[in-house]
N, C-alpha and C positions, 0 to 999 in steps of 0.2 A: 608306827611310822609309815608315812606315805611318801613315795618318791615319784615326782611328777616331771614329765618332760615339758619343756617350754617351746616357744616358737623358734628358738635358736638351737640348731643341732649341737649337742654337747653341753648344753646348759640345763641343769636339773634343779628343782626346788624340793627340799626335804622338809616336810611338815611333821612335827612330832607332837604327841599329846603332852600336855603340861598337867602334872598332878600337884594341886595346891591345897594347903590347909593353913591353920593358924601359925605354923612354924615357918612357912615360906613355900617354895615349890621345888619340884624335881622334874627333869626332862632328860630324855635320851637324845643327845645332840647328833649322833649318827650311828649307823650300823653298817659295817663293812660289807656284809653279805647283801644288804639291800642295794647298796651302790653298785656292786659287781653284777647283780642280777639285771639292773637297768642298763648298765654299760655293755653287758655281754662279754666282759673280759675281766681278768684279774686286775686288782688295783691295790696299791699300797702307798702310804704316806711316808716320806723320808725326813721332813723337817716341819716343825711347827713354828709359827711366827705370831707375835703379839704386839699390838700397838695401842697407844692411848692418844686420842686426838681431842682438841678443844672444839667447842661449838663453832660452827661456821667454817671449819676446815674441809677442804675437798682434796681427796687423794686420788690420783689417776688421770686418765685411763692407763693402767699398767698391763703390759702384755708379756707373758713369759712362755717358755717352751716346756711347761709342766702343767699337770692338772692341779687345780687349786680348789680348796673347799673353805668358804668364808662363813663367819659367824660373828654377829654382834652380841657380845656377852652382856654388856651393860651400856645403857644410853639408847639413843634413837638415831637411825641413819637411813639414808636413801642409797641403796646399792644399785648400780646400773651395770649390766653386762652388755658389751658391744661385740658384734661379730666383725672383727677386723681382718679376717682371713680372706685374702683377695680371691681365692679359688672357690669360696663358699657360695652356695645359692642364696644365703641370707646375708651376704656382705653388706655392711652398713646398718643392719637392723639392731635395735636395742630392746632390752627387757629391763624393767625397773621393779625393785622389791623394797618395801618398807620393812626394816628389820630392827629388832631390839626390844626394849621395854615397852610396856603398854602405852599407847594403844596399838603398837606394832606387834610383831610376832617373833618369837625366838626360833625362826626357821633357819635353815642353812641353805646356801647356794653353792652348787658344784659347777665348776667351769672346766671344760676339756682344754687341753693345751692349745695355745694359739688364740683363745678368746681373750678379750680385754675386760677389765673391770675398774670401776671408780666408785667412790662412796663419799657422800656429803653428810656431815655431822650436824644434826639439829641440836644436840646436847653434847656434853663430853661423852666420848664413845671408847669403850674397850672392844677391840676388834681382833679376832683370831683368824689366821688362815693357815691351813695345813696344806703342804705341797708334796708332790710326788718325786721331786728331785731336790738335792741340796742347792742352795743359792749359788749362782755363778753370775757376776755382774756383766759378763760379756754377752749373756743371753737375754738381758732385760731390754725391753722396748716399751713403746707406748704411743699414745695418740692424744692429741689435745682434748681437754675436757670440754672445750667449746667448739668442737668440730662441727661445721655446718651440715655435713651429711648425716651425722648422728642426731643432730637437732634435739638434744636432751633438754627438757624443761627443768633446769636446776632451780632450787628454792631462792637462789640469789645469783646475780651476775657479777658479784664481787666477793668470791670466797677467799679464804686464806689458802694460799698455794705454796708449795715448795718452789724453789728456783727451777729445779728440774722439771716439775710438772707444768709450770708456767711456760716452759719453752719446748714442750713436746710438739711434734709436727702434726699436721692434719692428714687425713687419709689421702687427699688429693696430692699433697706433697710427697707422700710415700709411694703412691701408685698412680702417677699422672696419666698413664696409658690405659688404666682400667676402663672397661666399657661404660661404667656408670658415670664417668666424667667426660668421656668423649662422645657420648651418644646423646 
């Protein structure tokens, strides 16, 4: 297993070896000690979440006050991590990952608390995310999937969205006085 830092502080990519034969495949989806070594701190998961989405569904950008560890178990998806922390040096930066079945990879993406993520489904997708705190709806936030500052090149401009995701604010609406918008 290889744990790699990305250009966004607190976003990690975990690549694992896949062992495949005529029966199917096996892979180790994560190892706690490897995550803790890169984070430099203890870490634990408190809740596991599972969703299934149809092709052309886009979920997010969701922002929570916990660490999140995402994995596309089945299907193919584009996962995008956005730095929506106004105090961060990489505020407004994004990283994209193609995850899931071939020709993508069964990698996992780790997001430190405060980062946002969204994913677009090319096919029907089974998506897992393990989180470091139990869900509290009062702590959930998000940013528009079409935020002009994030400027993500999604595979479509007309994805299937939830009503909540369709109405999320832009970063400029959340932080109108941020230097990136006033300079």
